[in-house]
C-alpha positions as CSV (number, residue, x, y, z in Angstrom):
1,X,123.7,37.2,9.7
2,X,126.3,34.6,8.3
3,X,129.1,36.3,5.7
4,X,130.3,33.9,3.6
5,X,133.7,33.8,2.0
6,X,134.4,35.2,-1.3
7,X,136.1,32.2,-3.5
8,X,138.4,33.7,-5.9
9,X,140.8,33.4,-9.7
10,X,142.4,30.4,-9.6
11,X,139.1,28.5,-7.5
12,X,138.2,26.0,-10.1
13,X,134.4,26.6,-8.9
14,X,134.3,29.9,-10.4
15,X,134.4,28.1,-13.9
16,X,131.5,25.3,-13.3
17,X,128.5,25.9,-15.2
18,X,125.6,26.0,-11.9
19,X,122.8,23.2,-11.7
20,X,118.7,24.8,-11.5
21,X,117.2,25.0,-8.4
22,X,114.6,22.5,-8.3
23,X,113.2,23.3,-5.0
24,X,113.7,26.9,-2.9
25,X,114.1,25.2,0.4
26,X,114.6,26.7,3.7
27,X,118.2,26.5,3.5
28,X,118.5,28.0,-0.3
29,X,117.1,31.3,1.3
30,X,119.4,31.0,4.2
31,X,122.2,31.3,1.3
32,X,120.0,34.0,-0.4
33,X,120.1,35.5,2.7
34,X,123.6,35.4,3.2
35,X,124.6,36.3,-0.1
36,X,122.9,39.9,0.0
37,X,125.1,40.1,4.3
38,X,128.0,39.1,2.5
39,X,127.6,41.5,-1.0
40,X,127.0,44.6,1.0
41,X,129.9,44.3,3.2
42,X,132.1,43.5,0.4
43,X,130.7,46.5,-1.2
44,X,128.9,44.6,-4.5
45,X,126.0,45.5,-6.4
46,X,126.1,41.8,-7.4
47,X,126.8,38.1,-6.3
48,X,126.5,35.0,-7.6
49,X,126.0,31.6,-6.0
50,X,129.8,30.0,-6.9
51,X,131.5,33.3,-5.7
52,X,130.6,32.0,-2.3
53,X,131.5,28.0,-3.2
54,X,127.7,27.1,-4.1
55,X,126.4,24.9,-7.5
56,X,123.2,26.4,-7.2
57,X,122.2,28.6,-10.0
58,X,121.4,32.1,-8.3
59,X,122.5,35.1,-7.6
60,X,121.5,38.1,-5.3
61,X,121.9,42.5,-6.6
62,X,121.5,45.4,-5.7
63,X,121.5,48.6,-7.2
64,X,119.6,51.7,-6.2
65,X,118.2,50.0,-2.9
66,X,115.9,47.8,-4.6
67,X,117.6,44.0,-3.6
68,X,116.2,41.1,-6.2
69,X,117.6,37.7,-6.1
70,X,117.9,35.6,-9.8
71,X,117.5,31.8,-9.2
72,X,118.1,30.1,-12.7
73,X,118.1,33.1,-15.0
74,X,118.5,32.9,-18.8
75,X,118.6,35.8,-21.1
76,X,115.4,35.5,-23.0
77,X,116.5,38.6,-25.3
78,X,120.0,40.7,-26.4
79,X,119.6,44.1,-28.1
80,X,121.8,44.7,-31.2
81,X,123.1,47.9,-29.5
82,X,126.7,47.3,-27.3
83,X,128.4,49.5,-24.9
84,X,131.6,49.8,-23.8
85,X,131.6,50.2,-19.6
86,X,133.5,48.6,-16.8
87,X,133.4,46.3,-14.8
88,X,135.3,44.8,-12.0
89,X,134.7,41.5,-9.8
90,X,134.2,40.9,-5.7
91,X,136.0,37.7,-6.8
92,X,139.3,39.7,-9.0
93,X,139.4,42.4,-6.4
94,X,140.9,45.6,-7.6
95,X,140.6,44.3,-11.4
96,X,139.2,46.5,-13.5
97,X,138.5,46.4,-17.3
98,X,136.1,47.6,-20.4
99,X,133.9,44.9,-21.4
100,X,131.2,45.6,-24.5
101,X,128.4,44.0,-23.5
102,X,124.7,44.6,-25.3
103,X,122.7,47.3,-24.1
104,X,119.7,46.0,-22.9
105,X,118.6,42.5,-21.9
106,X,115.5,41.2,-20.8
107,X,115.6,38.2,-18.1
108,X,113.8,35.6,-16.7
109,X,113.7,34.4,-14.0
110,X,112.7,33.1,-10.4
111,X,112.2,34.9,-7.5
112,X,113.3,34.2,-4.1
113,X,109.6,32.9,-3.5
114,X,109.3,30.6,-7.0
115,X,107.2,32.9,-8.9
116,X,108.7,33.4,-12.6
117,X,109.8,37.1,-13.8
118,X,110.4,39.0,-16.2
119,X,112.8,42.5,-16.1
120,X,114.0,44.0,-19.1
121,X,117.2,46.1,-18.1
122,X,119.0,48.9,-19.4
123,X,122.9,49.9,-18.4
124,X,124.6,49.3,-15.5
125,X,121.5,46.9,-14.1
126,X,121.5,45.0,-17.9
127,X,125.2,44.9,-17.5
128,X,125.5,43.3,-13.7
129,X,122.9,41.1,-14.8
130,X,124.8,39.7,-17.4
131,X,128.0,39.7,-14.7
132,X,125.8,37.4,-12.4
133,X,124.5,35.2,-15.3
134,X,127.8,34.7,-16.6
135,X,129.3,33.4,-13.3
136,X,126.2,31.2,-13.4
137,X,128.2,30.1,-16.3
138,X,131.0,29.5,-15.5
139,X,132.2,32.7,-17.1
140,X,134.3,36.2,-16.0
141,X,134.4,38.8,-17.5
142,X,138.2,38.6,-18.0
143,X,137.0,36.1,-21.1
144,X,135.8,38.9,-22.8
145,X,139.3,41.2,-22.6
146,X,141.1,40.8,-25.5
147,X,144.7,38.3,-25.6
148,X,147.0,41.7,-24.5
149,X,144.1,42.9,-21.8
150,X,143.9,39.7,-20.8
151,X,147.3,39.3,-20.0
152,X,148.0,42.3,-18.5
153,X,145.0,41.5,-15.7
154,X,146.5,37.8,-15.4
155,X,149.5,39.6,-14.4
156,X,148.7,42.4,-12.5
157,X,146.2,39.4,-10.4
158,X,149.2,37.5,-9.6
159,X,150.9,39.9,-7.7
160,X,147.7,40.3,-5.9
161,X,146.6,36.2,-5.6
162,X,149.2,35.4,-2.9
163,X,146.9,37.7,-0.4
164,X,144.1,35.2,-1.0
165,X,145.4,31.8,0.1
166,X,143.2,28.9,-1.0
167,X,141.9,31.2,-3.3
168,X,139.5,32.7,-0.3
169,X,139.0,36.3,0.4
170,X,137.7,36.6,3.9
171,X,135.4,39.6,4.0
172,X,135.6,41.6,7.2
173,X,132.1,41.9,9.6
174,X,132.3,45.2,10.3
175,X,132.1,48.1,7.1
176,X,134.6,50.9,6.6
177,X,132.1,53.3,7.8
178,X,131.7,51.3,10.9
179,X,135.7,51.6,11.0
180,X,135.7,55.6,10.7
181,X,132.9,56.0,13.1
182,X,135.9,53.7,16.2
183,X,138.7,55.2,14.8
184,X,137.2,58.9,15.1
185,X,134.5,58.0,17.7
186,X,134.0,62.0,18.3
187,X,134.1,63.4,15.2
188,X,129.8,62.9,14.1
189,X,128.8,64.8,17.2
């Protein structure tokens, strides 16, 4: 298990389009496993390769104990109906905003074994898929905000950015539950 550093806003890799995966090698499998570990420790529900400094077109997601990988994903259908919902990002800690997106999407991708699959999604899963695929195209949720809201979010970010030297967010190896257990060891007896 390896917990990877998460790249934060300002790192140029977050604005670069990714490269399609042509071979699902042992290295790619290892990256996928490390991305899941990193996402779980960071308390996220989705993580795209650029967020951990990689250029492969892949992301990992887990909502409701349903972990899956999307490699070379594309949105093949978006509903005309739209929904607004709050989004945050592991690469822009503590910044949240309402983003309007299509209510439902159908994606086509490869799974971690190279098999093509399609998945239709609504609600939070649709939002998460769109958010992660945006990362693979060099887009961030801030790009969907009005000028006023984006300016406010960026001003708030500038106040926190010094906490991430080199545009790196180091994710602790210990989960909050583990820390609480060590702080209050006999509370669960």
